[in-house]
N, C-alpha and C positions, 0 to 999 in steps of 0.2 A: 768941591772937595772942602770941608771946612777942616779944623784942629783939632786938638784932643786936651784936656783941661784936667787935674786932678780936680775930687770936690770930698771933702774932708768933715762933715758935720760937726762928726763925733770925732774923740782920740779914738775910738773905740769900730769906727766905723769907714773904708775907706774906700770910696768910689771913683769913677772919674767918667768924664761926659765925651762923646765925639758929636762934633758939627757934622751931618751929612748935607746932600744936596734935598733931603726932604725933611729934615729936622733934625732931633738931637735924639741920642741914642745911651742911656747910663747903663755899666756894669760896678761891682763889684770891683774892686783891685785887688784881683786876687787871681793864679794861673790855679786851672782844676787838675792838674799836671801835679806839680810838685808844690801850693800851697802860697809861693812867693807873691810879693805886689810883682807886678809886670813890669814895672819903671824903675829902673835905677837914676834917671835924673829928673827934675820936676817935667812935670809936663808932654816926657816922651813916651808917646805909648803908641806911634804910629811906626810901620816900617820907613825907609825913604822915600817912598813913590805915595805914600798917604793913602797907600788903597788896601792897607791893613793893619789891624790889631799886632802887636810884635811883643813878644815877653823876651827882655833882654834877659833875663837866666837863662834860659836855653833855646830862643831861637823860634819856638812854634810862633807860627801866624794865627789868626781867629777873623774872620769876616768880618765887619764892621755890622752888619745891619741884623745880622742873625745869633752872631757871638761864638759861631762852630766853628773850630780846632779846622785849617784848613793844609795845614803842612806843621811837622813833628812830632813831639812824641806823647800829644795828646789828641791822636786823632779818635773821632767820636766824642769826644766832650765838648759844653761850650762855656762860657762866662757866664756868668750868673747877672742875667738882667734885673735891675733895678725900675718900676713900674714909675711912671712920671705923666705930674698934667702941666703946661703952662697956662698959669692965670696969671694975664695981668703984662704979660710977658715976662713973670718971673717960672722960675723952674720949682715945681711944687713935688718931692719924691712920696712917691703913694709908698712904695715896700721898702723902704729905707730901717728897717729895727735892728 
C-alpha cells in the first residue's frame, strides 16, 4: 500500500488521492456523515495500519478501494469518488467540478 495526499486544484475543490497496490483512487475530502474534511493534519487520511481511510473528526473508517463506510456513524454511506485518468504519468481529474 502507498500513502495519501491532499489535492486542492482550486480553493473550492478539496480532494485527496490514495495510492493502492493497483493504482490510485481520488475522493472529495468530505465526510458523508458530517461534511467535514477528513484530515486534521496535512496528508493524514489513513488509519495507523494504512488499511482504511480514517475520518479524524468522528473516527469513521472507509474502504480505500470503494469509499464505503465500514465502521462509524456513516454506515451505508460512501465517500464521493472523482474519476481520473493517468496521461503521460500525470493525473487528469475527469469529474472534478
